ZADO-1210 file (C-alpha; in nm, 4 decimals, padded with zeros to 6 digits):
<atoms>
<atom x="07.1240" y="06.4154" z="10.9081" code="UNK" pos="1"/>
<atom x="07.0561" y="06.4796" z="10.5520" code="UNK" pos="2"/>
<atom x="07.2624" y="06.6010" z="10.2920" code="UNK" pos="3"/>
<atom x="07.0766" y="06.9003" z="10.2728" code="UNK" pos="4"/>
<atom x="07.0738" y="06.9938" z="10.6510" code="UNK" pos="5"/>
<atom x="07.4678" y="06.9124" z="10.6083" code="UNK" pos="6"/>
<atom x="07.5002" y="07.1878" z="10.3556" code="UNK" pos="7"/>
<atom x="07.2321" y="07.4197" z="10.5875" code="UNK" pos="8"/>
<atom x="07.4565" y="07.3626" z="10.8701" code="UNK" pos="9"/>
<atom x="07.7670" y="07.4277" z="10.6492" code="UNK" pos="10"/>
<atom x="07.6386" y="07.7633" z="10.5214" code="UNK" pos="11"/>
<atom x="07.5224" y="07.8635" z="10.8503" code="UNK" pos="12"/>
<atom x="07.8718" y="07.8145" z="11.0193" code="UNK" pos="13"/>
<atom x="08.0420" y="07.9606" z="10.7403" code="UNK" pos="14"/>
<atom x="07.8513" y="08.2999" z="10.7886" code="UNK" pos="15"/>
<atom x="07.9034" y="08.2642" z="11.1754" code="UNK" pos="16"/>
<atom x="08.2633" y="08.2615" z="11.0983" code="UNK" pos="17"/>
<atom x="08.2823" y="08.5400" z="10.8756" code="UNK" pos="18"/>
<atom x="08.0476" y="08.7607" z="11.0706" code="UNK" pos="19"/>
<atom x="08.3085" y="08.7074" z="11.3924" code="UNK" pos="20"/>
<atom x="08.6210" y="08.7572" z="11.1342" code="UNK" pos="21"/>
<atom x="08.4231" y="09.0956" z="11.0531" code="UNK" pos="22"/>
<atom x="08.3861" y="09.1749" z="11.4281" code="UNK" pos="23"/>
<atom x="08.7814" y="09.0700" z="11.5054" code="UNK" pos="24"/>
<atom x="08.8934" y="09.3321" z="11.2518" code="UNK" pos="25"/>
<atom x="08.6805" y="09.6043" z="11.3441" code="UNK" pos="26"/>
<atom x="08.7766" y="09.5154" z="11.6565" code="UNK" pos="27"/>
<atom x="09.1622" y="09.5572" z="11.5674" code="UNK" pos="28"/>
<atom x="09.0897" y="09.8543" z="11.3496" code="UNK" pos="29"/>
<atom x="08.9294" y="10.0635" z="11.6840" code="UNK" pos="30"/>
<atom x="09.2262" y="09.9258" z="11.8747" code="UNK" pos="31"/>
<atom x="09.4803" y="10.0873" z="11.6523" code="UNK" pos="32"/>
<atom x="09.2827" y="10.3704" z="11.6304" code="UNK" pos="33"/>
<atom x="09.3433" y="10.4306" z="12.0223" code="UNK" pos="34"/>
<atom x="09.6914" y="10.2684" z="12.0686" code="UNK" pos="35"/>
<atom x="09.7894" y="10.5893" z="11.8201" code="UNK" pos="36"/>
<atom x="09.5816" y="10.8416" z="11.9866" code="UNK" pos="37"/>
<atom x="09.7258" y="10.7241" z="12.3190" code="UNK" pos="38"/>
<atom x="10.1014" y="10.7084" z="12.1628" code="UNK" pos="39"/>
<atom x="10.0624" y="11.0194" z="11.9446" code="UNK" pos="40"/>
<atom x="09.9302" y="11.2095" z="12.3016" code="UNK" pos="41"/>
<atom x="10.2236" y="11.0510" z="12.5023" code="UNK" pos="42"/>
<atom x="10.5034" y="11.1587" z="12.2027" code="UNK" pos="43"/>
<atom x="10.3890" y="11.5400" z="12.1964" code="UNK" pos="44"/>
<atom x="10.4556" y="11.5798" z="12.5216" code="UNK" pos="45"/>
<atom x="10.7958" y="11.4093" z="12.4835" code="UNK" pos="46"/>
<atom x="11.0169" y="11.3172" z="12.1851" code="UNK" pos="47"/>
<atom x="10.8139" y="11.5561" z="11.9728" code="UNK" pos="48"/>
<atom x="10.7958" y="11.8159" z="12.2154" code="UNK" pos="49"/>
<atom x="11.0549" y="12.0465" z="12.1053" code="UNK" pos="50"/>
<atom x="10.9012" y="11.9923" z="11.7060" code="UNK" pos="51"/>
<atom x="10.5724" y="12.1530" z="11.7721" code="UNK" pos="52"/>
<atom x="10.4439" y="12.4892" z="11.8486" code="UNK" pos="53"/>
<atom x="10.2356" y="12.4877" z="12.1592" code="UNK" pos="54"/>
<atom x="09.9385" y="12.5906" z="11.9301" code="UNK" pos="55"/>
<atom x="10.0028" y="12.2871" z="11.7203" code="UNK" pos="56"/>
<atom x="10.0305" y="12.0618" z="12.0198" code="UNK" pos="57"/>
<atom x="09.6719" y="12.2101" z="12.1295" code="UNK" pos="58"/>
<atom x="09.5392" y="12.1618" z="11.7917" code="UNK" pos="59"/>
<atom x="09.6806" y="11.7761" z="11.7394" code="UNK" pos="60"/>
<atom x="09.5836" y="11.6921" z="12.1306" code="UNK" pos="61"/>
<atom x="09.2266" y="11.8278" z="12.0349" code="UNK" pos="62"/>
<atom x="09.1999" y="11.5941" z="11.7203" code="UNK" pos="63"/>
<atom x="09.3467" y="11.2914" z="11.9323" code="UNK" pos="64"/>
<atom x="09.1066" y="11.3620" z="12.2058" code="UNK" pos="65"/>
<atom x="08.7701" y="11.3922" z="11.9525" code="UNK" pos="66"/>
<atom x="08.9075" y="11.0749" z="11.8119" code="UNK" pos="67"/>
<atom x="08.9323" y="10.9142" z="12.1618" code="UNK" pos="68"/>
<atom x="08.5610" y="11.0662" z="12.2197" code="UNK" pos="69"/>
<atom x="08.4361" y="10.9407" z="11.9020" code="UNK" pos="70"/>
<atom x="08.5917" y="10.5742" z="11.9520" code="UNK" pos="71"/>
<atom x="08.4181" y="10.5480" z="12.3370" code="UNK" pos="72"/>
<atom x="08.0439" y="10.5996" z="12.1862" code="UNK" pos="73"/>
<atom x="07.8334" y="10.3241" z="12.0855" code="UNK" pos="74"/>
<atom x="08.0218" y="10.2513" z="11.7503" code="UNK" pos="75"/>
<atom x="07.8230" y="09.8567" z="11.7124" code="UNK" pos="76"/>
<atom x="07.7101" y="09.9474" z="11.3597" code="UNK" pos="77"/>
<atom x="07.9927" y="10.0844" z="11.2209" code="UNK" pos="78"/>
<atom x="08.2433" y="09.9078" z="10.9411" code="UNK" pos="79"/>
<atom x="08.6422" y="09.8390" z="10.9764" code="UNK" pos="80"/>
<atom x="08.6358" y="10.0933" z="10.7018" code="UNK" pos="81"/>
<atom x="08.5131" y="10.3826" z="10.8693" code="UNK" pos="82"/>
<atom x="08.7506" y="10.3288" z="11.1760" code="UNK" pos="83"/>
<atom x="09.0392" y="10.3101" z="10.8876" code="UNK" pos="84"/>
<atom x="08.9300" y="10.6331" z="10.7428" code="UNK" pos="85"/>
<atom x="08.9217" y="10.8208" z="11.0406" code="UNK" pos="86"/>
<atom x="09.2547" y="10.6881" z="11.1410" code="UNK" pos="87"/>
<atom x="09.3615" y="10.8156" z="10.7793" code="UNK" pos="88"/>
<atom x="09.2165" y="11.1720" z="10.8637" code="UNK" pos="89"/>
<atom x="09.4020" y="11.1753" z="11.2341" code="UNK" pos="90"/>
<atom x="09.7194" y="11.0702" z="11.0812" code="UNK" pos="91"/>
<atom x="09.7147" y="11.3319" z="10.8708" code="UNK" pos="92"/>
<atom x="09.7770" y="11.6149" z="11.1473" code="UNK" pos="93"/>
<atom x="09.9927" y="11.4152" z="11.3517" code="UNK" pos="94"/>
<atom x="10.2281" y="11.2367" z="11.1246" code="UNK" pos="95"/>
<atom x="10.3646" y="11.5947" z="11.0105" code="UNK" pos="96"/>
<atom x="10.5863" y="11.5679" z="11.2595" code="UNK" pos="97"/>
</atoms>
């Protein structure tokens, strides 16, 4: 294989590895967001129950459901940063407890 062909193959391999990494990071952020929503919902019915009013709980659960609905839509084009921003916005409600 000629040197130029090897360089092209190496560049292509690097590009594919980078794409894989980006996809894995995005998938990880999606999983973290989903886990947060599920965990927070469980905690609101258990260990946080005495620390929130019914109306506060309902508002937070509605936000959690909104996040889960958003997560389960087709999000192939979303970036890792979008998932991070959505989770941070959600945590502003849940982490106040």
